[in-house]
N, C-alpha and C positions, 0 to 999 in steps of 0.2 A: 088538709092534713093527709100526708101520704099513707099508704097501707103499711109501710115499714114503721112509721111512727106510731100508728095505732097498735101494731103488734108489740111494741116495746114499752108503751106507756102503761104504767101500773099504779095502783094505789099502794103506797108504802106505809106500813105501820111504824111506830116510833123506833123500834129496834133497828129496822132497815135504814131509816133516816140517819140514825146515829152511827151506823156503819159507814155511811157516806160522809157525814158531817160529825166529827168526833167532839161535839159540844155536849155539855150536861143538859139534862132536861130543863133545868131552870134557865139556862142561857138561851136555849132554843125558844122557849115560851116568852122570855123577855124580848128577844129580837122580834118575835111575831107581834107582840104588843106594840113595839116601836115601829112596826111596818118595815123591818129590815130583813125579814125572813118569810118565805112563803107560808101562807095560812093553811091550816089543816081543814078538813071537812069531815062531817059525820058520815060514817058508813051506814048506820041505822037511821031510821026516821027520827022525828022530834022525840027528845027524851032519851035517845040512844047515847051510849057512852063511847063506843068504839070510834076512833078517829084515824084518819090517814092523810097522807100528803100525796100530791100528784108528782110522780117521778120526773116528769118533764120539767116541772117548776123547780124541783130540787136541783136537777142537772143544770138548768139555766142559771140558777143562783150561784152554783159552784163555778160555772164557766165565767160568769161576770167577776167573781172574786179572783179567779186565776188570771183573767185578762187584765184586771186592775194591777195585780202584782207585777205582771210582765211589763206593763206600761210605765211603772215607776222605777224599773231597774235600769 
């Protein structure tokens, strides 16, 4: 991984994910269960409740969705 990617890779909380992907909480979690959306991870150790998503995984998911749209037009 390049230094540039390391500098831009972030842990995104749900609100920031929803700014990028304007789906409801229920839809995002349903897609996660179905394996169709990047999984989140716990920021705290076991038993912690704070979760986040890898910004690179969210960006890659969006790119894949956009490229699929472009391929079907």
